[in-house]
N, C-alpha and C positions, 0 to 999 in steps of 0.2 A: 476275483475280489481281492483287491490288496488295500490294506489299511495304512500303508506307510509311504505315502506319496512324497512327503517332505522330510523323511528322516534325516537326510544329510543337512538340513537347514540347521538342526540343533548343533551339529558338529561345528559348522561354520560359526554360528553365533557364540559358541563357547570360546572362541579365539578372540572375540571383540572385547574392548574395554567395557567395564561394568557401566551401565547406564546411570546418569546422574540421579534419577529418581530411586535407584536401587542401592546407591552407594552408602546411604545413611543407615541402612539395615545391615548390621554386622552379623546378625544372628545371635549376638550375646545379650540382646534385650537389656541394655543398661537402664537404670532407673532414671526418670525424667524429674529434675528438681526445679520448682518454681521459686521466685523470690520470696523471702520471708515477709510476713504481713507488716505493714507500717503501724507503728505505735507512737502514741504521744509521750510515752515514758521511755527515755533513751536507756534506762537501766534494765528495761525489759526486752528481752530478745526472744521472739517466737521461733521455734525450730522450722526449718524449711519443710514444706509439704511435699513429700515424695510419693509419687504414684508410678506403678509398673505399666509400661505400655502393653497393649494386647500382644500376646505372642502370636506370631505368624510364621508360616514356612518361608525359608530363604530360598527363593527360586528366581531363575532368569525370566526376563520378559520375552516370551517366545510364543509362536503359534505353530500348529501342525495342521494347517488347513486342509480339508478334504480327507483326513485320515479317520480311523475308527479305533474305538477302544472296546474290544471284544471280550466280554466276561461270560464264562460258563458257570453255572450254579444250580443249586437245588430249585425245584419249581417254587414259584411265589405262593402257591396255594396248595396246601395238604395238611394232613392232620397234625403232624409234628415235624420239627426241623425244616420248616418252610423258609424261604428266603425272599421276602418282599422288600428287601432293603436295597436291591440293586437297580431295579427299573420300574418306571411308571409311565403310562401313556400320556397323562396329563392331570390336570387338577379335576378332582372329583368329589371332594369334601371328605375323603377318607384321610385321616391325620397322617398316617404313615405314608400312603401313596403320594400325598401332596408334598410332604417334606422331601421324599425321594425325587419327585419331579423337579421341585426348586433346585435342589443340589445339582442335579444332572444338568440342568439348563445353565447354571452358572458356570460349570466346567465346559460344557459344549461351546457356549459363546465366547468364553475366554480364550479357548485354544483352538477354535474352529473345527472341533472334532464332532463325531457322533458316537454316543455310547450304545453299543449293541448287546443285547441281553439274549443268552442262549440257555434255555432251561434244560436240565438233564437230571435224571434220578441218581446218577453216579458220575458226577463231574470229574472225579480223579481218574476213573477208568477210561472215559472217553478222551480227556486231555492227555492221559499217559499214552494212549495208543497213537494219538496224533503226534506226540513227541517222538515215539519210536519210528513213525513214518517220515520224521523230519518235516512235518507240516506245522507251520506257525499260524494256523488259523485262530487260535486262541491266545490272546494277551495275558488273561488272568484266569485262573481257575480257583473257585471258591470250594476247596476240597474239605470233606469231613475230617476232623482230626485223626480218627483212627486209619484213614486212608493215606494221609501224608507220609507216614512212616513205611508205608507199603511201596509207594511209587518212587519215593526219593532214593532209596538204595538201588533202584534200577536205572538211575541216571535220567529220570523223566522230569526232574524239577531243577530249575536254576538255583544255585546258592545265592540268596538275596541279602546277605549279611552287609555287603557294601553297595547295595542298589543306589545309583547316583541320585543325589538331591534328597534322599530320604533320611530323616533324622529320627530314629527310633526312640530317642528320649523325649520327643515331643508328645504331649498328652493325648494326641489323637491316636497314638500306637500304644498297644498294650506291651510295655517293656517286660513284663513278666513272661509273656509268651516268647519273646526273643531269648531271654535267659534260660527258659525251660526247653527249648527246642534247638538250641545251637550245640553243634558237635565239632570240636576242633576248628572253630571259626567258620563252620558251614551252617547256614540258616536256610531251611527249606520252606517255612510257613510262618505267618505272623497273623496276629488278631489286631483289628483296629476298629475305629468308629464307622468305617464304611458299612459294616453289617452289625446289628445288634443280636444276631442269632447266638453267638457264644456267651454273651453276658446274660441273655434271657434263660439260657440253659445251665448256668452254674448251679450245682447242687448245694442247696442249703436246707434249712429246716422250716417247713410250713407248719403253723399250729393254729388251733381253734381257741381263740381268746376267751370266749364265752364258756367253753367247757372247762378251761383252766379256773375260771371263777366259780363255776358250779361245783367243782370238786375241791375248792378252797386251796388251790395251788398257787404258787408264786407266778407273777406276771413275767413271762420270758423277757419282754422288752426291758423291765426293771433289772432283771438278772444280768442282762448284757450291760446295762448302763453302770451297775455296781461291780462288774468284773466277777460275778458269781455264776456265769453260765458255763458250766463244766460238764464233762461226760457223766460224772457221778450225779450231778443234779438232774440232768435229763433222765438218767436211769431212774432215779427216785421218783420223778414225776410220771414217767411211763407206768411204773409199778404201783402208782396211786389211782390209776384209772382202769377199771374193769366192771362190766355190768352185763348180766344176762337179760337183756331188754325184753326178750319174748318169753322168758321163764321156762324154756324147755330143758333146762339143765344141761345144755350143750352149747359150746361156743362156736357160733357160726357167723355168716356175713350179716346176720340180723342183730348182732350184739355190739357192745362198745369196748373199745380197747384203747390202751395207751398210745400205740403206734401202728401204722401201716408201713410195712417194711419190705425190702427185697434184698437178695443176696449180695448185691454190689454195694449196699449201704455200708458194709464194714470197711470198704476201701475209702469211702468218703469220710467216714468218721475217723479213720486212722490218719488220713491226711489232715483232717481238722485238728488233730492232736499233735500236730508237728512232726509227723513221721515222714521221712523222704525215703521213697523205695529204692532209688538208685541216684548216683552222683557221679560227675565227671571228675577225675582225679588230675593232679598236677602234671602227669605223664601223658595225658590224653586218653587215658582209658575210662572205663565205666565200672564203678564199684557198686556192689549190692550193699545197701545200707539199712535195710529194714529188719534184718534177722537179729533182733536184740531183745532184751528184757522189757523195754518199754513196749514194743509192739505186741508181745506176749500179754502184757498187762492190759493193753487196750482190747485185744480179742477177747480175753477173759472177762473183762468188764461188760462188753457188748453182749456176750453170750448170756450173761446173767439176766438181761432184761429183753433181748431181742430174740432169745429162744424159748421164752416163757408163752405158751400159746393161749394163756388166759388174759394176758396183758398186750400181746403183740400178734398181729396177723400178717402173714407173708402173702404177697402176691401170687405166689405159686399155690398156696392154699386157697386163696380167694378164687383162683380159676376153676376149682372143682365144684363151686356152688352154681346152681341153676340160674341165679339172678344175672350172671355174666352174659347170658344170651341177649339181654336187653341192649347191651352196648356192643357186644361182639369182641371186645378187648378187655383183658383183666385190668389193664392200667386205667382205661376210661371208667370201668365200672368201679375200680377203687376210689377214684376221684369223685365219682357221684356219691359213693358211700361217705367219703370225707366231707362232702358238702352237706350231707344229711346228719352230721354230728356223731359219726360212728368212731371217729379216731381223734385223739388229742393231737398227735404228731404225724406227719409224713414227711418224706424227703423228696425235694424237687426244686425247681427254680422258678423264676418269675413268669416263664411261659405258661405256667399253670393258672396264673391269675384270670386269664380270659376264660379258661375252661370252668373255673369255680364260679365265676360270675354267670356263665351261660347255664350252669347248673342251678342257678338261683339260690346260691348258698345264702341263708339268712343270718347265720351267726357270723360275728366278726372273725375273719382269718387274718393272720399276720405271718411275717417271715423274719427268722433271726438267723445268725450265722451258724455254722457248724460249732458245737461246743468245744471249748478248750480241754486240754487234758487235765490241767489244774489251774489255780489262780496265778501260779508263777509264770505261766506261759504268756509271753508278751503280745503275740499277734494271733488272729484268727486265720485259717487257711481253707481254701475251696478248690475243688476240682471242677473244670467245665465238663458238660456232658460230651462224650466222646464222639457223638454223632453231629455235633455242631461244627461250624466252618472256620477254616483258616484261609487267608489269602496266599496263593502260591503263583508262581510263574512258570509255565511249561518250558522245558529246556530247549525246545525248538526255536524259540525267540532268539535273535542275534544280540550281540553286544550293543549294536546300534539301536535295537528295539528298546534295551534296557535303559538307555539314555532318555528316550521319550517316555517310557513307562515311569521312570523315577520322578520326573516332573509331575505328570498327570496323577499318579497314585499319591504323592505327598499332598498335592492341593485337593484331591478328592477326599482324602482322610481328613484333612483340616476343615473343609466345608461340611463334611459329615458331622464333625463335632459341633458345628453351628446350626445344623438343621436336623439331621437324623437323630443324634443323641439327645438333644433337648426335648424332641417330640416323644420319643420312647420313654425317656427317664422322668421328665418333669410332668408329662401329661398322662402317658399310658400307665406308669407305674405309680408316681406320687400322688398326682392330683385325683386319680381314680378313687383313692381313699383319703381325700383331702382332710377329713376330720381326724386322721390318725398321723400325725407328723412323724411318729417312731418308724413308720414304714420306710419313708425316704431315708431316715438315719441309717436303718439296717442295710438298706440297698447300697449305701455309700460304703459302709464297712465291707460288705460282700464284694463289691466291684474292686475295691483296693487290695483285696487279699486273695485273688485268683492265682493258683499256682498250675503249671503245666508240666506234668509228670513225664519226663523223657521216656521212661520205660513203658508207659502206656501208649504214647504216640507212636513209638517205634517198635511195637509188637514184642517187647521182651516178656511182657505178661507176667508181672509179679502179682497181679491181681488174683489170678486163679489160685496161687499158692495161699494167699491170705484168705481167700473164701473157702478153700478146702479145709484149712485149719480151723476157721470159724464154725463151719458146719459140723465137722467131725469132733472137735475138741481135742484132737490129738495135735496140739500146736507145735511142740518142739520137734517131734519126729517129722511132721509135714514140712517144717521149715527146712530141716536138715536134707531131706530128700529133695525138696524143691530147689535148694540152693544150687545143686549140681545142674539141674535143668536150665535154670536162669543163666548161670555162668556160660553154658554152652551157647545159649541164644545170643548172649552179649559178644561172644567171639565171632559168631557168624555175622552179626549186624556190623561190628566194627570192621570186619574184612571187607563187607560190601560197601560201607560208607567210605572207607579209605580208597576203595577202587574208583570211586566216582568223584572224590574231592579234588 
């Protein structure tokens, strides 16, 4: 099987003059000005009406007849972290499947190719092994974020920073993912509109709006609008909800709490407060940047309300109750309880909306950004779930392959922004709760404020240090001992990345 019958065609066409039909598209998208309106009063001059043309990718007119675009990815159907955004057999009435099929047909017909889907429970491992064997059987691997940093230092992925014809500044690519995963000009993975998995898994705060009203608490939507949604405010609201519903004088899974939490929440809340764990310095090295008084303050604040077992229940504690046997998963059980009005808050992404609907949640649920540290903080910040996916290109593909892939992936991402993204965002997320316009507004904020923590993706593991400090309360000493471990990991990582760069 070979997918690259006409790869040389691209090289030949690149030497030809730009076609007349493409010459007008400079890629700079100048504004189009129409003549001013005619008026009977010569003293009145109406300003020209200026409209921006639709932004489109700047690509050559070319075909790759008889070739394939082979994408390896997570299965399309599974409990979590599924990837239905890559391939569909045809129109079926399923909103996502139909939009995927429509997008793929546009690309296949335009370039004369066939999009081939390979499902795998660990795409990074399978694609990485193929790269080691110098097999170019996979064009694209949709790797989980946590695996990108594992296989990239082994030379299994291409540096796609300068992938031909791809403009990462275009809105169908997540430019934050480029900034957060680039090391010395080397980029191994990127997020785009080709898949909605990462957007749906971004960690924010889900809340029960009816419970907030019942306990006479502020509406989180209004707090966000008024720039009053801070860590202190969320803590205050969590501490305002507690109820021994069954009256047994013990707090169990049958009672009500301010929040359902888990150990990793401290990392998401810290990032939400504007804390960056590591940063690339001007000399090309990686600095540890979270060992400071602000991080200590965030950990202390979070401990004050997330370690209070009458106001907060942890998934680990939830797993001990017999009710978990109903679902077989502490996470699924926790969401069933959230749907049953047992918690004011929990942390999660839009991927949980469907689960809450399936659980027949009667109360109105909503989602808001992670709280800011204080009202002086300008932006919100969010981490994607580390199990969601990034687009990568296995290193066994040739430079000639990259020319072809650059054209197709840029156009695939563009058309995804016209088909996949509207379906997911406007229909699945916003319209599902059409009577709550705030939901769409919050999702806009969350989408625009995703950050990709380099240390997390590339296995430096600052998270464990922060979680240990949070659980033990020995914050300063844990940070001091953890710094040496982190700096050693950075040295090892830099050495590996430099060797394959």
